[in-house]
N, CA, C, O and the ligand as a Tripos MOL2 file, in Angstrom:
@<TRIPOS>MOLECULE
protein
  241   239    61     0     0
PROTEIN
NO_CHARGES

@<TRIPOS>ATOM
      1 N         112.0950   82.7480   88.4420 N.3       1 MET1
      2 CA        111.2810   83.1150   89.5850 C.3       1 MET1
      3 C         110.5680   84.4260   89.2840 C.2       1 MET1
      4 O         111.0140   85.2180   88.4540 O.2       1 MET1
      5 N         109.4780   84.6340   89.9570 N.am      2 LEU2
      6 CA        108.6980   85.8460   89.7690 C.3       2 LEU2
      7 C         109.2100   86.9100   90.7450 C.2       2 LEU2
      8 O         109.3260   86.6670   91.9460 O.2       2 LEU2
      9 N         109.5110   88.0840   90.2060 N.am      3 ILE3
     10 CA        109.9420   89.1760   91.0720 C.3       3 ILE3
     11 C         109.0050   90.3630   90.8720 C.2       3 ILE3
     12 O         108.2870   90.4490   89.8760 O.2       3 ILE3
     13 N         109.0290   91.2550   91.8210 N.am      4 THR4
     14 CA        108.2360   92.4750   91.6870 C.3       4 THR4
     15 C         109.1750   93.6740   91.7540 C.2       4 THR4
     16 O         110.1930   93.6510   92.4440 O.2       4 THR4
     17 N         108.8130   94.7010   91.0330 N.am      5 TYR5
     18 CA        109.5450   95.9620   91.1340 C.3       5 TYR5
     19 C         108.5420   97.1000   91.1000 C.2       5 TYR5
     20 O         107.4200   96.9560   90.6140 O.2       5 TYR5
     21 N         108.9740   98.2250   91.6240 N.am      6 GLN6
     22 CA        108.1120   99.3940   91.6240 C.3       6 GLN6
     23 C         108.5160  100.2860   90.4580 C.2       6 GLN6
     24 O         109.6880  100.6300   90.3080 O.2       6 GLN6
     25 N         107.5630  100.6520   89.6510 N.am      7 CYS7
     26 CA        107.8370  101.5170   88.5070 C.3       7 CYS7
     27 C         108.4310  102.8340   88.9950 C.2       7 CYS7
     28 O         107.9080  103.4580   89.9190 O.2       7 CYS7
     29 N         109.5400  103.2540   88.3590 N.am      8 ALA8
     30 CA        110.2120  104.4960   88.7610 C.3       8 ALA8
     31 C         109.4280  105.7240   88.3270 C.2       8 ALA8
     32 O         109.7020  106.8280   88.7980 O.2       8 ALA8
     33 N         108.4550  105.5490   87.4350 N.am      9 VAL9
     34 CA        107.6870  106.6830   86.9190 C.3       9 VAL9
     35 C         106.3770  106.8450   87.6730 C.2       9 VAL9
     36 O         106.1110  107.9090   88.2310 O.2       9 VAL9
     37 N         105.5530  105.7980   87.6960 N.am     10 CYS10
     38 CA        104.2120  105.9290   88.2730 C.3      10 CYS10
     39 C         104.0850  105.2730   89.6420 C.2      10 CYS10
     40 O         103.0830  105.4630   90.3320 O.2      10 CYS10
     41 N         105.0960  104.5010   90.0410 N.am     11 GLY11
     42 CA        105.0870  103.9250   91.3800 C.3      11 GLY11
     43 C         104.2770  102.6540   91.5200 C.2      11 GLY11
     44 O         104.1930  102.0940   92.6130 O.2      11 GLY11
     45 N         103.6740  102.1830   90.4290 N.am     12 GLU12
     46 CA        102.8950  100.9520   90.5090 C.3      12 GLU12
     47 C         103.8210   99.7410   90.6430 C.2      12 GLU12
     48 O         104.9560   99.7560   90.1660 O.2      12 GLU12
     49 N         103.3290   98.7180   91.2820 N.am     13 THR13
     50 CA        104.0950   97.4890   91.4210 C.3      13 THR13
     51 C         103.8570   96.6040   90.2070 C.2      13 THR13
     52 O         102.7190   96.3510   89.8130 O.2      13 THR13
     53 N         104.9550   96.1420   89.6250 N.am     14 ASN14
     54 CA        104.9020   95.2590   88.4630 C.3      14 ASN14
     55 C         105.5180   93.9160   88.8280 C.2      14 ASN14
     56 O         106.3930   93.8200   89.6880 O.2      14 ASN14
     57 N         105.0390   92.9000   88.1580 N.am     15 GLU15
     58 CA        105.6390   91.5780   88.3010 C.3      15 GLU15
     59 C         106.3590   91.2270   87.0120 C.2      15 GLU15
     60 O         105.8750   91.5410   85.9250 O.2      15 GLU15
     61 N         107.4900   90.5910   87.1220 N.am     16 THR16
     62 CA        108.1920   90.1190   85.9460 C.3      16 THR16
     63 C         108.9350   88.8380   86.3040 C.2      16 THR16
     64 O         109.1240   88.5110   87.4750 O.2      16 THR16
     65 N         109.3440   88.1340   85.2780 N.am     17 VAL17
     66 CA        110.0090   86.8530   85.4980 C.3      17 VAL17
     67 C         111.5080   87.0420   85.3530 C.2      17 VAL17
     68 O         111.9860   87.5950   84.3630 O.2      17 VAL17
     69 N         112.2300   86.5820   86.3360 N.am     18 LEU18
     70 CA        113.6910   86.6600   86.3240 C.3      18 LEU18
     71 C         114.2560   85.2650   86.0600 C.2      18 LEU18
     72 O         113.8680   84.2790   86.6860 O.2      18 LEU18
     73 N         115.1900   85.2260   85.1050 N.am     19 ASP19
     74 CA        115.8780   83.9650   84.8210 C.3      19 ASP19
     75 C         117.1490   83.9180   85.6660 C.2      19 ASP19
     76 O         118.1530   84.5490   85.3360 O.2      19 ASP19
     77 N         117.0890   83.1690   86.7500 N.am     20 GLU20
     78 CA        118.2180   83.1360   87.6880 C.3      20 GLU20
     79 C         119.4790   82.5390   87.0770 C.2      20 GLU20
     80 O         120.5850   82.7820   87.5590 O.2      20 GLU20
     81 N         119.3070   81.7530   86.0080 N.am     21 SER21
     82 CA        120.4750   81.1270   85.3910 C.3      21 SER21
     83 C         121.3330   82.1470   84.6440 C.2      21 SER21
     84 O         122.4410   81.8330   84.2080 O.2      21 SER21
     85 N         120.8130   83.3810   84.4970 N.am     22 GLU22
     86 CA        121.5680   84.4230   83.7970 C.3      22 GLU22
     87 C         122.5910   85.1040   84.6970 C.2      22 GLU22
     88 O         123.3240   85.9840   84.2450 O.2      22 GLU22
     89 N         122.6470   84.7090   85.9550 N.am     23 GLY23
     90 CA        123.6580   85.2680   86.8410 C.3      23 GLY23
     91 C         123.0650   85.9760   88.0380 C.2      23 GLY23
     92 O         121.8540   86.1790   88.1220 O.2      23 GLY23
     93 N         123.9450   86.3560   88.9750 N.am     24 THR24
     94 CA        123.4850   86.9570   90.2240 C.3      24 THR24
     95 C         123.4000   88.4760   90.1300 C.2      24 THR24
     96 O         122.8350   89.1190   91.0150 O.2      24 THR24
     97 N         123.9560   89.0570   89.0690 N.am     25 MET25
     98 CA        123.8270   90.5020   88.8410 C.3      25 MET25
     99 C         123.2480   90.6840   87.4520 C.2      25 MET25
    100 O         123.8780   90.3110   86.4630 O.2      25 MET25
    101 N         122.0770   91.2420   87.3700 N.am     26 GLN26
    102 CA        121.4390   91.3910   86.0690 C.3      26 GLN26
    103 C         120.8590   92.7830   85.9210 C.2      26 GLN26
    104 O         120.4280   93.4090   86.8890 O.2      26 GLN26
    105 N         120.8590   93.2470   84.6840 N.am     27 GLU27
    106 CA        120.2510   94.5340   84.3660 C.3      27 GLU27
    107 C         119.4780   94.3760   83.0670 C.2      27 GLU27
    108 O         120.0100   93.8770   82.0750 O.2      27 GLU27
    109 N         118.2470   94.7950   83.0780 N.am     28 PHE28
    110 CA        117.4460   94.6870   81.8640 C.3      28 PHE28
    111 C         116.3730   95.7740   81.8720 C.2      28 PHE28
    112 O         116.1230   96.4210   82.8890 O.2      28 PHE28
    113 N         115.7660   95.9490   80.7470 N.am     29 ILE29
    114 CA        114.7580   96.9950   80.6080 C.3      29 ILE29
    115 C         113.3830   96.3490   80.4750 C.2      29 ILE29
    116 O         113.1770   95.4170   79.6980 O.2      29 ILE29
    117 N         112.4600   96.8750   81.2570 N.am     30 GLU30
    118 CA        111.0820   96.3850   81.2480 C.3      30 GLU30
    119 C         110.1450   97.5750   81.1150 C.2      30 GLU30
    120 O         110.3320   98.5980   81.7730 O.2      30 GLU30
    121 N         109.1530   97.4400   80.2750 N.am     31 ASP31
    122 CA        108.1400   98.4840   80.2030 C.3      31 ASP31
    123 C         107.1230   98.2690   81.3170 C.2      31 ASP31
    124 O         106.6380   97.1580   81.5300 O.2      31 ASP31
    125 N         106.8120   99.3440   82.0170 N.am     32 CYS32
    126 CA        105.7990   99.2760   83.0690 C.3      32 CYS32
    127 C         104.4800   98.8240   82.4660 C.2      32 CYS32
    128 O         104.0800   99.2940   81.4010 O.2      32 CYS32
    129 N         103.8010   97.9020   83.1570 N.am     33 GLN33
    130 CA        102.5290   97.3810   82.6570 C.3      33 GLN33
    131 C         101.3980   98.3890   82.8290 C.2      33 GLN33
    132 O         100.3260   98.2140   82.2510 O.2      33 GLN33
    133 N         101.6180   99.4300   83.6060 N.am     34 VAL34
    134 CA        100.5780  100.4260   83.8450 C.3      34 VAL34
    135 C         100.7770  101.6540   82.9560 C.2      34 VAL34
    136 O          99.8560  102.0600   82.2470 O.2      34 VAL34
    137 N         101.9830  102.2530   82.9890 N.am     35 CYS35
    138 CA        102.1970  103.5000   82.2370 C.3      35 CYS35
    139 C         103.0470  103.2920   80.9850 C.2      35 CYS35
    140 O         103.2580  104.2310   80.2170 O.2      35 CYS35
    141 N         103.5320  102.0790   80.7750 N.am     36 CYS36
    142 CA        104.2670  101.7090   79.5580 C.3      36 CYS36
    143 C         105.6120  102.4250   79.4080 C.2      36 CYS36
    144 O         106.2020  102.4010   78.3280 O.2      36 CYS36
    145 N         106.1000  103.0560   80.4710 N.am     37 ARG37
    146 CA        107.4140  103.6900   80.3990 C.3      37 ARG37
    147 C         108.4820  102.6370   80.6690 C.2      37 ARG37
    148 O         108.2740  101.7200   81.4630 O.2      37 ARG37
    149 N         109.6380  102.7740   79.9960 N.am     38 PRO38
    150 CA        110.6960  101.8010   80.2290 C.3      38 PRO38
    151 C         111.4020  102.0270   81.5660 C.2      38 PRO38
    152 O         111.7700  103.1530   81.9040 O.2      38 PRO38
    153 N         111.5790  100.9780   82.2950 N.am     39 ASN39
    154 CA        112.3310  100.9850   83.5410 C.3      39 ASN39
    155 C         113.5780  100.1240   83.3680 C.2      39 ASN39
    156 O         113.5250   99.0360   82.7960 O.2      39 ASN39
    157 N         114.6980  100.6320   83.8720 N.am     40 VAL40
    158 CA        115.8920   99.8050   83.9420 C.3      40 VAL40
    159 C         115.8460   99.0670   85.2750 C.2      40 VAL40
    160 O         115.8430   99.6830   86.3400 O.2      40 VAL40
    161 N         115.8090   97.7630   85.2000 N.am     41 ILE41
    162 CA        115.7210   96.9340   86.3970 C.3      41 ILE41
    163 C         117.0940   96.3590   86.6890 C.2      41 ILE41
    164 O         117.7080   95.7230   85.8320 O.2      41 ILE41
    165 N         117.5700   96.5860   87.8990 N.am     42 ARG42
    166 CA        118.8380   95.9900   88.3170 C.3      42 ARG42
    167 C         118.5450   95.0130   89.4470 C.2      42 ARG42
    168 O         117.9640   95.3680   90.4720 O.2      42 ARG42
    169 N         118.9600   93.7860   89.2290 N.am     43 VAL43
    170 CA        118.6910   92.7290   90.1930 C.3      43 VAL43
    171 C         120.0170   92.1840   90.6900 C.2      43 VAL43
    172 O         120.9110   91.8910   89.8960 O.2      43 VAL43
    173 N         120.1430   92.0500   91.9890 N.am     44 SER44
    174 CA        121.3110   91.3530   92.5150 C.3      44 SER44
    175 C         120.8340   90.2980   93.5030 C.2      44 SER44
    176 O         119.9310   90.5260   94.3080 O.2      44 SER44
    177 N         121.4640   89.1500   93.4130 N.am     45 ILE45
    178 CA        121.1230   88.0330   94.2930 C.3      45 ILE45
    179 C         122.3530   87.7220   95.1350 C.2      45 ILE45
    180 O         123.4300   87.4710   94.5950 O.2      45 ILE45
    181 N         122.1980   87.7380   96.4400 N.am     46 ASP46
    182 CA        123.2930   87.3840   97.3260 C.3      46 ASP46
    183 C         123.5380   85.8860   97.2330 C.2      46 ASP46
    184 O         122.6500   85.0780   97.5080 O.2      46 ASP46
    185 N         124.7560   85.5270   96.8420 N.am     47 GLU47
    186 CA        125.0280   84.1130   96.5880 C.3      47 GLU47
    187 C         124.9770   83.2740   97.8560 C.2      47 GLU47
    188 O         124.6890   82.0790   97.7960 O.2      47 GLU47
    189 N         125.2540   83.8900   99.0060 N.am     48 GLU48
    190 CA        125.2550   83.1240  100.2560 C.3      48 GLU48
    191 C         123.8630   82.9910  100.8470 C.2      48 GLU48
    192 O         123.4550   81.9060  101.2600 O.2      48 GLU48
    193 N         123.1390   84.0980  100.8830 N.am     49 THR49
    194 CA        121.8340   84.0580  101.5470 C.3      49 THR49
    195 C         120.6880   83.8910  100.5640 C.2      49 THR49
    196 O         119.5800   83.5270  100.9590 O.2      49 THR49
    197 N         120.9470   84.1580   99.2670 N.am     50 GLY50
    198 CA        119.8870   84.0860   98.2850 C.3      50 GLY50
    199 C         118.9650   85.2900   98.3200 C.2      50 GLY50
    200 O         117.9380   85.3210   97.6420 O.2      50 GLY50
    201 N         119.3460   86.2920   99.1250 N.am     51 ALA51
    202 CA        118.5070   87.4860   99.2410 C.3      51 ALA51
    203 C         118.4920   88.2520   97.9250 C.2      51 ALA51
    204 O         119.5260   88.4510   97.2870 O.2      51 ALA51
    205 N         117.3210   88.6650   97.5460 N.am     52 LEU52
    206 CA        117.1280   89.3290   96.2730 C.3      52 LEU52
    207 C         116.9860   90.8370   96.4990 C.2      52 LEU52
    208 O         116.2390   91.2860   97.3680 O.2      52 LEU52
    209 N         117.7270   91.6030   95.6870 N.am     53 GLN53
    210 CA        117.5780   93.0530   95.7440 C.3      53 GLN53
    211 C         117.2090   93.5550   94.3590 C.2      53 GLN53
    212 O         117.8730   93.2340   93.3730 O.2      53 GLN53
    213 N         116.1630   94.3300   94.2910 N.am     54 VAL54
    214 CA        115.6760   94.8300   93.0010 C.3      54 VAL54
    215 C         115.6280   96.3520   93.0530 C.2      54 VAL54
    216 O         115.0540   96.9390   93.9700 O.2      54 VAL54
    217 N         116.2330   96.9720   92.0630 N.am     55 GLU55
    218 CA        116.1620   98.4320   91.9400 C.3      55 GLU55
    219 C         115.5830   98.7750   90.5810 C.2      55 GLU55
    220 O         115.8180   98.0660   89.6030 O.2      55 GLU55
    221 N         114.8390   99.8420   90.5200 N.am     56 SER56
    222 CA        114.3250  100.2770   89.2330 C.3      56 SER56
    223 C         114.6560  101.7510   89.0280 C.2      56 SER56
    224 O         114.6790  102.5360   89.9760 O.2      56 SER56
    225 N         114.9090  102.1050   87.7870 N.am     57 ALA57
    226 CA        115.1990  103.4910   87.4350 C.3      57 ALA57
    227 C         114.5280  103.7890   86.0980 C.2      57 ALA57
    228 O         114.3340  102.9050   85.2650 O.2      57 ALA57
    229 N         114.1830  105.0520   85.9220 N.am     58 PHE58
    230 CA        113.5420  105.4230   84.6610 C.3      58 PHE58
    231 C         114.5830  105.5910   83.5780 C.2      58 PHE58
    232 O         115.5850  106.2810   83.7700 O.2      58 PHE58
    233 N         114.3500  104.9650   82.4460 N.am     59 GLU59
    234 CA        115.2220  105.1040   81.2860 C.3      59 GLU59
    235 C         114.6660  106.1800   80.3790 C.2      59 GLU59
    236 O         113.5440  106.0610   79.8880 O.2      59 GLU59
    237 N         115.4400  107.2310   80.1530 N.am     60 GLU60
    238 CA        114.9950  108.3360   79.2760 C.3      60 GLU60
    239 C         114.7660  107.8300   77.8670 C.2      60 GLU60
    240 O         114.3900  108.6050   76.9870 O.2      60 GLU60
    241 ZN        104.6040  102.9240   85.4940 Zn       61 ZN61
@<TRIPOS>BOND
     1     1     2 1
     2     2     3 1
     3     3     4 2
     4     3     5 am
     5     5     6 1
     6     6     7 1
     7     7     8 2
     8     7     9 am
     9     9    10 1
    10    10    11 1
    11    11    12 2
    12    11    13 am
    13    13    14 1
    14    14    15 1
    15    15    16 2
    16    15    17 am
    17    17    18 1
    18    18    19 1
    19    19    20 2
    20    19    21 am
    21    21    22 1
    22    22    23 1
    23    23    24 2
    24    23    25 am
    25    25    26 1
    26    26    27 1
    27    27    28 2
    28    27    29 am
    29    29    30 1
    30    30    31 1
    31    31    32 2
    32    31    33 am
    33    33    34 1
    34    34    35 1
    35    35    36 2
    36    35    37 am
    37    37    38 1
    38    38    39 1
    39    39    40 2
    40    39    41 am
    41    41    42 1
    42    42    43 1
    43    43    44 2
    44    43    45 am
    45    45    46 1
    46    46    47 1
    47    47    48 2
    48    47    49 am
    49    49    50 1
    50    50    51 1
    51    51    52 2
    52    51    53 am
    53    53    54 1
    54    54    55 1
    55    55    56 2
    56    55    57 am
    57    57    58 1
    58    58    59 1
    59    59    60 2
    60    59    61 am
    61    61    62 1
    62    62    63 1
    63    63    64 2
    64    63    65 am
    65    65    66 1
    66    66    67 1
    67    67    68 2
    68    67    69 am
    69    69    70 1
    70    70    71 1
    71    71    72 2
    72    71    73 am
    73    73    74 1
    74    74    75 1
    75    75    76 2
    76    75    77 am
    77    77    78 1
    78    78    79 1
    79    79    80 2
    80    79    81 am
    81    81    82 1
    82    82    83 1
    83    83    84 2
    84    83    85 am
    85    85    86 1
    86    86    87 1
    87    87    88 2
    88    87    89 am
    89    89    90 1
    90    90    91 1
    91    91    92 2
    92    91    93 am
    93    93    94 1
    94    94    95 1
    95    95    96 2
    96    95    97 am
    97    97    98 1
    98    98    99 1
    99    99   100 2
   100    99   101 am
   101   101   102 1
   102   102   103 1
   103   103   104 2
   104   103   105 am
   105   105   106 1
   106   106   107 1
   107   107   108 2
   108   107   109 am
   109   109   110 1
   110   110   111 1
   111   111   112 2
   112   111   113 am
   113   113   114 1
   114   114   115 1
   115   115   116 2
   116   115   117 am
   117   117   118 1
   118   118   119 1
   119   119   120 2
   120   119   121 am
   121   121   122 1
   122   122   123 1
   123   123   124 2
   124   123   125 am
   125   125   126 1
   126   126   127 1
   127   127   128 2
   128   127   129 am
   129   129   130 1
   130   130   131 1
   131   131   132 2
   132   131   133 am
   133   133   134 1
   134   134   135 1
   135   135   136 2
   136   135   137 am
   137   137   138 1
   138   138   139 1
   139   139   140 2
   140   139   141 am
   141   141   142 1
   142   142   143 1
   143   143   144 2
   144   143   145 am
   145   145   146 1
   146   146   147 1
   147   147   148 2
   148   147   149 am
   149   149   150 1
   150   150   151 1
   151   151   152 2
   152   151   153 am
   153   153   154 1
   154   154   155 1
   155   155   156 2
   156   155   157 am
   157   157   158 1
   158   158   159 1
   159   159   160 2
   160   159   161 am
   161   161   162 1
   162   162   163 1
   163   163   164 2
   164   163   165 am
   165   165   166 1
   166   166   167 1
   167   167   168 2
   168   167   169 am
   169   169   170 1
   170   170   171 1
   171   171   172 2
   172   171   173 am
   173   173   174 1
   174   174   175 1
   175   175   176 2
   176   175   177 am
   177   177   178 1
   178   178   179 1
   179   179   180 2
   180   179   181 am
   181   181   182 1
   182   182   183 1
   183   183   184 2
   184   183   185 am
   185   185   186 1
   186   186   187 1
   187   187   188 2
   188   187   189 am
   189   189   190 1
   190   190   191 1
   191   191   192 2
   192   191   193 am
   193   193   194 1
   194   194   195 1
   195   195   196 2
   196   195   197 am
   197   197   198 1
   198   198   199 1
   199   199   200 2
   200   199   201 am
   201   201   202 1
   202   202   203 1
   203   203   204 2
   204   203   205 am
   205   205   206 1
   206   206   207 1
   207   207   208 2
   208   207   209 am
   209   209   210 1
   210   210   211 1
   211   211   212 2
   212   211   213 am
   213   213   214 1
   214   214   215 1
   215   215   216 2
   216   215   217 am
   217   217   218 1
   218   218   219 1
   219   219   220 2
   220   219   221 am
   221   221   222 1
   222   222   223 1
   223   223   224 2
   224   223   225 am
   225   225   226 1
   226   226   227 1
   227   227   228 2
   228   227   229 am
   229   229   230 1
   230   230   231 1
   231   231   232 2
   232   231   233 am
   233   233   234 1
   234   234   235 1
   235   235   236 2
   236   235   237 am
   237   237   238 1
   238   238   239 1
   239   239   240 2
@<TRIPOS>SUBSTRUCTURE
     1 MET1         2 RESIDUE 1 A MET
     2 LEU2         6 RESIDUE 1 A LEU
     3 ILE3        10 RESIDUE 1 A ILE
     4 THR4        14 RESIDUE 1 A THR
     5 TYR5        18 RESIDUE 1 A TYR
     6 GLN6        22 RESIDUE 1 A GLN
     7 CYS7        26 RESIDUE 1 A CYS
     8 ALA8        30 RESIDUE 1 A ALA
     9 VAL9        34 RESIDUE 1 A VAL
    10 CYS10       38 RESIDUE 1 A CYS
    11 GLY11       42 RESIDUE 1 A GLY
    12 GLU12       46 RESIDUE 1 A GLU
    13 THR13       50 RESIDUE 1 A THR
    14 ASN14       54 RESIDUE 1 A ASN
    15 GLU15       58 RESIDUE 1 A GLU
    16 THR16       62 RESIDUE 1 A THR
    17 VAL17       66 RESIDUE 1 A VAL
    18 LEU18       70 RESIDUE 1 A LEU
    19 ASP19       74 RESIDUE 1 A ASP
    20 GLU20       78 RESIDUE 1 A GLU
    21 SER21       82 RESIDUE 1 A SER
    22 GLU22       86 RESIDUE 1 A GLU
    23 GLY23       90 RESIDUE 1 A GLY
    24 THR24       94 RESIDUE 1 A THR
    25 MET25       98 RESIDUE 1 A MET
    26 GLN26      102 RESIDUE 1 A GLN
    27 GLU27      106 RESIDUE 1 A GLU
    28 PHE28      110 RESIDUE 1 A PHE
    29 ILE29      114 RESIDUE 1 A ILE
    30 GLU30      118 RESIDUE 1 A GLU
    31 ASP31      122 RESIDUE 1 A ASP
    32 CYS32      126 RESIDUE 1 A CYS
    33 GLN33      130 RESIDUE 1 A GLN
    34 VAL34      134 RESIDUE 1 A VAL
    35 CYS35      138 RESIDUE 1 A CYS
    36 CYS36      142 RESIDUE 1 A CYS
    37 ARG37      146 RESIDUE 1 A ARG
    38 PRO38      150 RESIDUE 1 A PRO
    39 ASN39      154 RESIDUE 1 A ASN
    40 VAL40      158 RESIDUE 1 A VAL
    41 ILE41      162 RESIDUE 1 A ILE
    42 ARG42      166 RESIDUE 1 A ARG
    43 VAL43      170 RESIDUE 1 A VAL
    44 SER44      174 RESIDUE 1 A SER
    45 ILE45      178 RESIDUE 1 A ILE
    46 ASP46      182 RESIDUE 1 A ASP
    47 GLU47      186 RESIDUE 1 A GLU
    48 GLU48      190 RESIDUE 1 A GLU
    49 THR49      194 RESIDUE 1 A THR
    50 GLY50      198 RESIDUE 1 A GLY
    51 ALA51      202 RESIDUE 1 A ALA
    52 LEU52      206 RESIDUE 1 A LEU
    53 GLN53      210 RESIDUE 1 A GLN
    54 VAL54      214 RESIDUE 1 A VAL
    55 GLU55      218 RESIDUE 1 A GLU
    56 SER56      222 RESIDUE 1 A SER
    57 ALA57      226 RESIDUE 1 A ALA
    58 PHE58      230 RESIDUE 1 A PHE
    59 GLU59      234 RESIDUE 1 A GLU
    60 GLU60      238 RESIDUE 1 A GLU
    61 ZN61       241 GROUP 0 **** ****
């Protein structure tokens, strides 16, 4: 599924593809498409409601 996250550095909204088959708690690194800084993306999916929570943090 396509998810969006806000870059922790420049604040721009990015889109990325999440592979839901990898589990309901995932962490991966994505480079911002605008400023090219790496963001650590943490995704959690509520197994009952399917609600998606996305957090981003800047990776030094
Ligand atoms: Zn950025």
